C-alpha positions as CSV (number, residue, x, y, z in Angstrom):
1,M,207.8,267.8,282.6
2,A,206.8,267.0,279.3
3,T,203.1,266.8,278.4
4,S,202.3,262.9,277.5
5,V,200.6,262.5,274.0
6,L,199.1,259.0,273.1
7,V,199.0,259.1,269.2
8,V,196.6,256.5,267.8
9,D,196.3,255.8,264.3
10,D,196.5,252.4,262.5
11,S,199.5,253.5,260.0
12,A,202.6,252.7,261.3
13,L,204.0,255.0,258.7
14,M,201.4,258.2,260.1
15,R,202.0,257.2,263.7
16,R,205.9,257.8,263.3
17,A,204.8,261.0,261.2
18,L,203.0,262.2,263.8
19,K,205.2,261.5,266.8
20,E,208.1,263.2,265.0
21,I,206.1,265.9,264.4
22,L,204.9,266.4,268.1
23,V,208.5,265.2,269.5
24,E,210.3,267.8,267.7
25,T,208.9,270.5,269.7
26,G,210.5,269.1,272.7
27,E,207.3,269.8,274.4
28,F,205.6,266.2,274.5
29,E,206.4,262.6,275.4
30,V,204.6,260.6,272.4
31,H,203.5,257.2,272.8
32,T,201.6,255.1,270.3
33,A,198.7,253.0,269.7
34,R,198.1,251.1,266.3
35,N,193.8,251.2,266.8
36,G,191.4,252.0,269.5
37,V,191.7,248.5,271.2
38,D,195.4,249.2,271.7
39,A,194.7,252.6,272.4
40,L,192.0,251.7,275.7
41,E,194.8,249.0,276.8
42,Q,197.1,251.7,277.3
43,L,194.9,254.2,278.5
44,D,195.4,253.7,282.4
45,R,199.3,252.9,281.7
46,V,200.2,255.6,280.1
47,Q,197.4,257.8,281.6
48,P,198.3,260.8,278.4
49,D,197.5,263.9,279.1
50,I,196.2,264.6,275.5
51,I,195.1,261.6,272.5
52,T,195.2,262.2,268.8
53,L,192.7,259.8,267.5
54,D,192.4,258.8,263.9
55,V,188.6,257.9,262.4
56,N,189.1,254.9,260.0
57,M,190.7,252.0,262.0
58,P,190.4,248.1,262.0
59,E,189.1,246.5,265.4
60,M,187.7,249.7,267.0
61,D,187.0,252.8,265.0
62,G,187.7,256.3,266.2
63,L,184.1,257.1,267.1
64,S,183.5,254.0,269.3
65,C,187.1,254.3,270.7
66,L,186.2,258.3,271.7
67,A,183.4,256.9,273.4
68,R,185.2,254.5,275.5
69,I,187.9,257.2,276.6
70,M,185.0,259.3,277.7
71,E,183.7,256.6,279.7
72,Q,186.9,255.1,281.3
73,R,189.5,258.1,281.7
74,P,188.0,261.5,280.2
75,T,191.0,262.9,278.3
76,P,191.3,265.9,275.7
77,V,191.1,264.5,272.4
78,V,192.1,265.9,268.8
79,M,190.8,263.9,266.0
80,V,192.8,263.4,263.0
81,S,190.9,262.4,259.7
82,S,190.9,262.8,256.0
83,I,189.1,265.0,254.4
84,T,186.1,263.6,253.1
85,E,182.3,264.2,253.2
86,K,181.8,260.7,255.3
87,N,185.0,261.6,257.7
88,A,183.5,265.1,257.9
89,L,180.1,264.0,259.4
90,V,182.1,261.1,261.7
91,T,184.3,264.0,262.9
92,L,181.3,266.3,263.9
93,E,180.0,263.0,265.5
94,A,182.8,263.1,267.8
95,L,183.0,266.7,268.6
96,E,179.7,266.2,270.0
97,L,180.8,263.1,271.7
98,G,183.3,265.1,273.6
99,A,186.8,265.7,271.3
100,V,188.0,269.0,271.7
101,D,189.2,269.8,267.5
102,Y,190.3,267.9,264.9
103,V,193.0,268.3,262.1
104,P,192.4,267.1,258.6
105,K,195.1,264.7,257.0
106,P,196.1,266.8,253.9
107,G,196.4,263.6,251.6
108,G,193.9,260.8,252.8
109,T,193.9,257.9,255.4
110,V,197.8,257.5,255.0
111,S,199.0,261.1,254.5
112,L,202.4,261.5,252.9
113,N,202.3,265.5,253.3
114,I,201.1,265.5,256.7
115,D,204.0,267.9,257.1
116,E,201.5,270.5,255.9
117,V,199.5,270.8,258.9
118,A,202.1,270.4,261.2
119,D,202.0,273.5,262.6
120,E,198.1,273.2,262.8
121,L,198.6,269.7,264.6
122,I,200.4,271.5,267.1
123,T,198.8,274.6,268.0
124,K,195.5,272.3,268.6
125,V,197.5,269.7,270.6
126,R,198.7,272.6,272.9
127,A,195.6,274.1,273.1
128,A,193.8,270.6,274.1
129,G,195.8,270.5,277.2
130,S,194.3,273.5,278.4
131,A,190.8,272.5,277.6
132,R,188.0,271.7,280.5
133,L,186.2,268.4,280.1
134,G,183.4,267.4,282.0
135,R,183.4,270.4,283.9
136,K,180.0,270.8,285.6
137,A,178.3,274.4,284.5
138,V,176.6,276.2,287.6
139,P,174.6,279.1,287.4
140,R,176.2,282.2,288.6
141,A,175.6,282.7,292.5
142,T,175.7,286.6,292.7
143,P,174.2,288.4,289.8
144,P,176.0,292.1,288.8
145,P,175.3,295.1,290.9
146,R,172.6,296.9,289.6
147,G,173.0,299.5,287.1
148,T,176.0,297.9,285.6
149,L,174.0,296.1,282.6
150,D,173.1,297.9,279.5
151,P,169.3,298.8,279.1
152,P,166.9,296.1,277.8
153,V,166.5,295.8,274.3
154,R,163.0,297.3,272.6
155,P,161.4,294.3,270.2
156,G,162.1,295.0,266.8
157,T,165.6,297.0,266.9
158,V,167.7,294.2,266.1
159,D,168.9,294.0,262.8
160,L,171.5,290.9,262.7
161,V,172.9,288.3,265.7
162,L,176.4,287.5,265.0
163,I,177.9,284.6,266.6
164,G,181.6,283.3,266.6
165,S,183.2,280.1,267.8
166,S,186.4,278.2,267.5
167,T,187.8,275.2,269.5
168,G,184.6,273.2,270.8
169,G,182.4,275.5,269.1
170,P,180.5,272.7,266.7
171,H,179.1,271.1,270.1
172,L,178.1,274.4,271.6
173,L,176.1,275.3,268.2
174,N,174.4,272.1,268.7
175,E,173.1,273.2,272.3
176,I,172.5,276.7,271.5
177,L,171.1,277.1,268.2
178,P,168.5,274.3,268.5
179,R,167.1,276.2,271.5
180,L,166.6,279.5,269.7
181,P,162.7,280.1,268.9
182,A,161.2,280.2,265.4
183,S,159.8,283.7,266.1
184,L,163.5,285.0,266.9
185,G,163.3,288.6,265.6
186,A,166.2,288.7,263.5
187,P,168.6,286.2,261.4
188,V,171.8,285.0,262.6
189,V,175.1,284.7,260.7
190,V,177.6,282.5,262.6
191,A,181.5,282.1,261.7
192,Q,182.9,279.0,263.1
193,H,186.4,278.2,262.8
194,I,186.4,274.7,260.5
195,P,187.6,273.5,257.1
196,A,185.4,273.8,254.4
197,S,184.2,270.3,254.0
198,F,182.9,270.2,257.1
199,T,180.4,273.0,257.1
200,G,177.9,271.6,254.7
201,A,177.6,268.8,257.1
202,L,177.4,270.9,259.9
203,A,174.8,272.8,258.4
204,R,172.8,270.0,257.5
205,R,172.7,268.5,261.0
206,L,171.9,271.5,262.5
207,D,169.1,272.2,260.4
208,E,167.7,269.1,261.2
209,T,167.7,269.9,265.1
210,C,166.7,274.1,264.9
211,A,163.5,275.8,264.9
212,L,165.5,278.2,262.3
213,R,166.5,277.3,259.1
214,V,170.1,276.6,258.6
215,H,172.1,277.1,255.3
216,E,175.9,277.1,254.5
217,V,176.7,280.4,252.8
218,D,178.1,278.7,249.6
219,K,176.9,281.9,247.5
220,I,175.2,285.2,247.6
221,M,172.1,285.0,249.9
222,T,169.8,287.7,251.0
223,I,169.4,287.8,254.9
224,K,166.0,286.8,256.3
225,R,164.6,286.7,259.9
226,G,163.8,283.2,260.4
227,N,167.2,281.9,259.1
228,I,170.7,280.9,260.5
229,Y,173.7,281.5,257.6
230,L,176.9,279.3,258.9
231,G,179.6,280.9,257.1
232,K,181.5,278.2,254.4
233,G,185.1,277.0,256.1
234,S,188.6,277.7,254.8
235,A,186.9,281.1,253.7
236,D,185.7,284.2,255.3
237,V,181.8,285.2,255.6
238,V,180.9,288.9,255.1
239,V,177.8,291.2,255.1
240,A,176.7,293.7,252.9
241,R,174.1,295.5,251.5
242,R,172.2,296.1,248.1
243,T,169.1,297.9,247.5
244,D,166.8,295.0,248.5
245,G,168.6,295.0,252.1
246,L,171.5,293.0,253.8
247,I,173.4,289.9,252.2
248,V,175.6,287.6,253.3
249,K,178.3,286.2,250.9
250,S,181.8,283.8,251.0
251,V,184.8,285.5,250.3
252,P,188.4,284.1,250.0
253,A,190.0,284.3,253.4
254,G,191.8,287.6,254.1
255,A,195.5,287.1,254.6
256,D,195.2,289.6,257.4
257,Y,193.3,287.1,259.5
258,R,194.7,284.1,261.1
259,W,191.6,281.9,261.7
260,H,188.9,281.5,259.1
261,P,185.9,282.1,258.7
262,S,187.2,285.1,260.4
263,V,184.8,286.3,263.2
264,D,186.4,290.1,263.1
265,R,185.8,290.0,259.5
266,M,182.6,289.1,259.7
267,V,181.7,291.5,262.6
268,A,183.3,294.4,260.8
269,T,181.7,294.3,257.7
270,A,177.9,293.9,260.1
271,R,179.1,297.4,261.4
272,R,180.2,299.1,258.2
273,Y,176.3,298.3,256.7
274,C,174.4,298.2,260.2
275,D,173.8,300.5,263.0
276,P,176.0,299.0,265.7
277,A,173.2,299.5,268.4
278,R,171.3,297.2,266.3
279,L,173.7,294.5,266.5
280,V,173.7,291.4,269.0
281,C,176.9,289.3,269.1
282,V,178.0,286.4,271.0
283,L,181.5,285.1,271.3
284,L,182.0,281.5,272.2
285,T,184.8,278.9,273.4
286,G,188.3,279.2,270.8
287,M,191.6,280.0,271.6
288,G,193.4,283.4,270.5
289,D,191.4,286.5,270.1
290,D,189.3,286.5,267.0
291,G,186.3,288.6,267.3
292,A,187.1,290.2,270.8
293,A,188.2,293.9,268.9
294,E,185.5,294.0,266.7
295,M,182.9,292.9,269.4
296,T,184.3,295.5,271.8
297,E,183.8,298.2,269.3
298,V,180.1,296.9,268.8
299,R,179.3,297.6,272.4
300,A,181.1,300.8,272.5
301,G,178.8,301.7,269.5
302,G,175.7,300.8,271.6
303,G,175.2,297.0,270.5
304,R,174.9,293.9,272.8
305,T,177.4,291.6,273.6
306,I,177.6,287.9,275.1
307,A,180.8,286.2,276.3
308,E,180.6,282.4,277.2
309,S,181.8,282.1,280.7
310,E,185.1,280.4,281.9
311,E,182.9,277.9,283.6
312,T,181.7,276.0,280.4
313,A,184.2,277.3,277.5
314,V,186.2,274.6,276.4
315,V,189.2,277.1,275.9
316,W,188.2,280.6,277.4
317,G,190.5,282.5,274.9
318,M,188.2,284.4,272.6
319,P,185.5,284.9,275.1
320,G,187.8,285.6,277.6
321,E,189.8,288.6,275.5
322,L,186.2,289.7,275.1
323,A,185.7,290.0,278.9
324,R,189.0,291.5,279.6
325,R,188.7,294.4,276.9
326,G,185.3,295.3,278.5
327,G,183.1,294.2,275.7
328,A,180.9,291.9,277.1
329,S,177.6,293.2,278.0
330,E,177.1,290.0,279.7
331,V,179.4,287.0,280.5
332,L,177.2,284.1,280.5
333,P,177.5,279.9,281.0
334,S,176.6,278.2,277.7
335,Y,173.2,277.0,278.8
336,E,172.0,280.7,279.2
337,I,172.9,282.1,276.0
338,A,170.0,281.0,273.8
339,D,167.4,282.3,276.6
340,R,169.3,285.7,276.7
341,L,169.1,286.0,272.9
342,A,165.5,285.0,272.7
343,A,164.7,287.8,275.2
344,W,166.8,290.5,273.5
345,V,166.0,289.8,270.0
346,R,162.2,289.9,269.9
């Protein structure tokens, strides 16, 4: 049976283009709505499995529509918006409200070159079909047997905390990072798969809520305790060393890596300049396996790794792969991760 998709956009041209892209796969039955009001009127009748939602629409904008969808009939939503600073902020708000992902329109509100992101649209709509919404996070009922966990970390023995995330990640970062204490014993570097136009807005929003200072990595920065470094979107974030200590910088996206900023590349460079035993890594929600191979090497070298558990991950691809490879020191629900980091990194 084909997956039902409701495409919501005020432009007839965009509705037709998005519908054609999805229908041509042979996987989707596509319905369309001209704005948020029309979408809500169709919601119970069509009962879509997935919704693509424009941001800027008359009568009811995408953000208002999303909030109503999550109340009326919670459904995986992929935001489709033009790449502007204003829309980046709105899209981040949408991710916090429950949208699972976003696809940038490459040519503005009415994008005549939407085919440029056709593969991305198809991939993210497919992933949204397996996303978990509103799943109640519950503590693990049974702790692991004694002797299976790595020994405790001694204070002052961690150089870096490395965090990787993708689909559903901005919402999780907004949940986890503000819970880290200002006294955290090591700086944090984050690779979140995201477009370049989004990272500045995300860094500013996180900086307003975190005890640690949050920076977008848009130049060479000396890594210091008390700070979180968010890799610039559509590029890669790497760790290096100078005579005065560790630095972090943004470099062009590497052709050998599928997603950017690449989690694997970030961790690989950190392993090159730090003893793996002095690294702590966290792999959060996201499709694919980015980060799993390199974080497994960190654990093999004596470092600590956390994989987000399936019960809270929007998509249990990346963290699930880390767990399957035996590369996770612990598999934890999202609401336990900040406390575990605070206990480990002193």
